[in-house]
C-alpha positions, -999 to 999 in steps of 0.1 A, spaced: 255 -707 205 220 -720 198 223 -747 224 236 -721 249 206 -699 242 182 -728 246 198 -738 279 195 -702 291 159 -700 281 153 -732 301 169 -717 332 149 -685 329 117 -705 324 124 -727 354 132 -696 376 99 -680 365 81 -711 376 96 -708 411 127 -729 409 155 -707 423 184 -731 417 188 -724 379 193 -687 388 227 -698 403 237 -711 369 228 -677 354 248 -659 380 279 -681 375 276 -677 337 276 -639 337 292 -629 370 328 -623 358 319 -605 326 295 -582 345 322 -575 371 347 -565 344 320 -542 329 311 -526 362 347 -522 373 356 -503 341 326 -480 346 331 -474 384 369 -478 386 366 -491 422 369 -528 429 346 -531 460 319 -509 444 320 -530 413 316 -562 434 286 -547 452 271 -535 419 272 -569 404 254 -584 433 228 -556 431 224 -562 393 217 -599 398 191 -590 425 174 -565 402 175 -590 373 159 -617 394 131 -592 405 126 -581 369 129 -615 353 92 -614 343 101 -584 320 127 -604 300 114 -612 265 122 -648 254 141 -650 222 159 -617 228 195 -615 240 195 -622 277 231 -609 279 221 -575 264 191 -573 288 215 -580 317 240 -554 305 213 -528 303 204 -534 339 241 -532 349 246 -500 328 217 -482 344 227 -493 378 263 -481 374 252 -448 359 229 -442 389 258 -450 413 281 -425 394 254 -398 396 252 -403 434 290 -402 439 303 -368 450 326 -359 422 347 -334 441 355 -358 469 364 -385 445 387 -362 425 405 -352 457 410 -388 466 425 -396 432 448 -366 434 461 -378 468 466 -414 455 485 -402 424 507 -377 444 516 -401 471 517 -434 451 496 -452 476 463 -450 495 453 -460 530 447 -495 519 478 -504 499 468 -541 494 436 -530 477 453 -504 456 479 -530 444 450 -553 434 433 -526 415 464 -516 396 470 -552 386 435 -554 372 439 -523 351 474 -508 343 481 -473 355 481 -459 319 447 -475 311 434 -463 345 444 -427 338 431 -429 303 396 -441 315 394 -413 341 393 -388 312 363 -404 297 327 -399 309 307 -428 320 291 -434 286 324 -433 268 339 -457 294 310 -481 290 314 -481 252 352 -486 253 348 -514 279 322 -533 258 340 -528 225 377 -530 235 378 -550 267 350 -574 261 352 -576 223 315 -570 217 304 -562 181 287 -529 174 255 -548 168 257 -563 203 265 -529 218 234 -515 200 213 -538 222 226 -519 253 228 -484 239 199 -467 221 221 -460 190 226 -476 156 258 -496 150 271 -468 126 266 -441 153 283 -463 179 313 -468 156 317 -430 153 312 -425 191 338 -452 198 364 -435 176 356 -401 193 361 -417 227 394 -433 217 406 -400 202 397 -382 234 415 -407 255 446 -406 233 448 -368 237 449 -373 275 476 -400 275 510 -392 289 537 -401 264 526 -437 255 534 -432 218 497 -428 210 489 -463 223 476 -471 257 487 -502 276 451 -516 273 459 -523 237 439 -499 215 449 -471 193 428 -443 179 423 -446 142 437 -481 144 424 -515 135 387 -510 131 379 -508 168 
């Protein structure tokens, strides 16, 4: 872990000095994890892919603001979080809701291949569960449950203490459980409210 952080600091330092090549290493290191995070917030594959590209562009432009010795991952997740929240604010909620209702009623969208891919990435039960959470709750559940981050790591992204995040996580899971359709209290994404210390 220490060697990994040192290597990362070297990449950042080289990029700050004008060498663009190490930034490709940074992108490769975090691209998949950021995609998963953005996808769980935005719930749209193409939009998540675009968001990840935008996040890396923003991070490159703001690299001078990164404080060495701090968690680069948390700094990057903060940028991703704010970017996705801005995208969600711009999205027209009524139009999106209408689209979801058409997809759920008909069982397919205009682009069936894309829909199949999205359903493979996130099971239908988990998909429906996430829709009942607001963007902050989805972000918290994604970081904690999907990506296995500790509350201390999540506290670097959210302006809350780990104890408050633990409480908010339980509330988010309880809220999702109430909206699940007959899954025996457990979603297919593998977590249960009041369960194993999540």
